C-alpha positions, 0 to 999 in steps of 0.5 A, spaced: 651 120 867 644 120 868 641 124 873 642 121 880 636 124 883 632 123 877 633 115 878 631 115 885 625 120 883 623 115 878 624 109 883 620 113 888 614 114 883 614 106 881 614 104 889 608 109 890 604 106 884 605 099 886 602 101 893 596 105 890 594 099 886 592 095 892 589 100 895 581 099 896 579 106 895 583 106 888 580 100 886 573 103 888 575 109 883 577 104 877 584 107 877 587 100 877 588 099 870 591 106 869 596 105 875 598 099 871 599 103 865 603 108 869 607 103 872 609 100 865 611 107 863 615 108 869 619 101 868 621 103 861 623 110 863 627 107 868 630 102 863 632 108 859 635 111 864 640 105 866 642 105 859 643 112 858 647 112 865 651 106 862 653 109 856 655 116 860 652 120 854 654 127 854 650 129 848 646 136 849 639 133 846 640 127 851 641 132 857 635 136 855 631 130 854 633 128 861 631 135 864 624 135 861 624 128 864 626 130 871 620 135 871 615 130 869 617 126 874 616 131 879 610 133 876 608 125 878 610 126 885 605 132 886 600 128 883 601 122 887 601 127 893 594 130 891 592 123 890 594 120 897 591 126 900 584 125 897 585 118 899 586 120 906 580 124 906 576 119 903 578 114 909 577 119 914 570 120 911 569 113 911 571 112 919 567 118 921 561 115 918 562 108 921 563 111 928 571 109 929 576 114 932 582 111 928 587 117 926 589 118 919 596 122 919 597 127 913 602 123 908 606 130 906 608 131 914 610 123 915 616 124 912 622 128 916 622 136 915 629 138 916 632 145 915 626 149 914 625 152 921 628 159 918 623 158 912 617 157 917 620 163 921 621 168 916 614 167 913 610 167 919 614 173 921 611 176 914 604 174 916 605 177 923 607 183 921 602 184 915 598 190 915 591 190 917 589 195 912 589 190 907 584 184 905 590 180 903 597 179 905 599 174 899 606 170 900 608 165 894 613 160 896 617 158 889 622 153 888 623 147 884 620 140 884 622 136 890 624 142 895 618 141 900 614 147 898 607 143 900 610 141 907 613 148 908 606 151 907 603 146 912 608 147 917 606 155 916 599 153 917 600 149 923 604 155 926 600 161 925 594 157 927 597 155 934 599 163 934 592 164 933 593 169 927 587 166 924 581 163 925 581 158 919 585 155 915 583 153 908 587 148 903 586 147 896 590 143 891 590 147 884 595 144 880 594 145 872 586 146 873 586 153 875 578 154 875 575 159 880 569 156 881 572 149 883 577 153 887 571 157 891 567 150 891 573 147 895 574 152 899 566 152 901 567 144 902 573 145 907 569 150 911 562 146 911 562 139 908 555 139 907 555 144 902 560 140 897 554 139 892 553 147 890 554 148 882 552 155 882 558 160 883 553 166 886 550 161 891 557 158 893 560 166 894 554 167 898 555 161 902 562 162 903 561 170 905 556 167 911 562 162 913 567 167 913 563 172 917 567 175 922 573 171 921 580 171 919 583 166 915 589 163 911 588 160 904 593 156 901 593 155 894 598 149 893 601 147 886 599 153 882 601 153 875 602 158 870 595 158 867 594 162 873 597 169 870 591 170 866 586 168 871 588 171 878 585 178 878 578 175 877 579 170 883 582 175 887 576 180 886 571 175 888 575 173 894 576 180 896 568 181 896 567 175 900 572 177 905 568 181 911 575 183 915 582 185 913 588 181 915 587 175 911 593 171 908 594 167 902 600 162 901 601 160 894 606 154 892 609 154 885 615 153 881 614 159 877 617 165 878 612 168 873 606 166 878 610 168 884 611 175 881 603 175 879 600 174 885 605 177 891 603 182 895 610 185 893 617 182 891 619 183 899 613 178 900 616 172 895 619 166 899 624 163 895 625 156 897 633 154 897 636 147 896 638 144 903 645 143 905 649 136 905 648 135 912 641 137 912 640 131 906 644 126 910 640 128 916 634 126 912 637 120 909 639 117 916 632 118 919 629 114 913 634 109 913 634 108 921 627 109 922 624 109 929 625 102 931 630 100 936 636 099 931 643 100 933 646 106 931 651 107 925 658 105 926 663 110 923 664 107 916 657 107 915 656 114 917 662 116 912 659 112 907 652 115 908 654 122 908 658 122 902 652 118 898 647 124 901 651 129 897 648 126 891 642 128 893 644 135 891 640 139 896 633 136 894 629 133 900 625 128 896 631 125 893 634 124 900 627 121 903 627 116 897 635 115 898 634 114 905 628 109 904 632 105 899 638 105 904 634 102 910 632 096 906 639 094 906 645 095 911 650 092 907 656 097 906 657 095 899 649 097 898 651 104 901 656 105 896 
């Protein structure tokens, strides 16, 4: 049988493509044709998945292909998150320019974050207890796609800033382009939007050093891929040079144990993100299915069906989010089975 989680991830990707196609900023970026092409590809993939499920194939080559397809689907989700964040950033800029005070919520935390309280507490504790004798404490968050590494990193940032462990937070989405000049440039733009046009690396480093003078900061390098392994030492040296104070932190989110091994302060600082329990998945599914509106609570039959269905998420929060959204559109018991 085709992977249940994969089917829902592909459906989620399709839904996000359709939503993005009509967005004004996406149209301004001339991405509509590209997204339509992606929509057609995802539709074909979904059809192949349905066919595979109907045939209930157990052939090993097909299973391997499905595994690779699942990885690609999660990569697509990461790209959509990055695109959505950039989209939101542009909207905020437009609002600032027009003088409006509308608030734009960060999309990554729009979805419920469940079962990660202990993870947040552990990472915050690691950062709190880190020695001020070193320039950086580096904590990699490692786990498969769809587990919520980015959402966890955001929660950690909120917590440490609230506790005033750091003066500044800096966020860079790395993905498969680990270019030190781009990363340093985005760091500077986060601290000073007027410095976004600098192209000289030495000038960027000088401005970063000025912006960070007398301050402690937490830097999140989100979605780091394996190409960092050969380039990490160079950017670490540059970051150490521009950091005037000890007691800073870097949080790296990645799917790769190899990346985690390369960047971590020590093995005790590596945080492996685990699957959620079935109950936690059900909590997400129920939150998404019911929403925040004045809906009647589920009767016992719906509750039992929903809990059983949530087991199919196999502990992956992304699958629970998508499943809950799908179930919320239809309150018929047969549709929940």
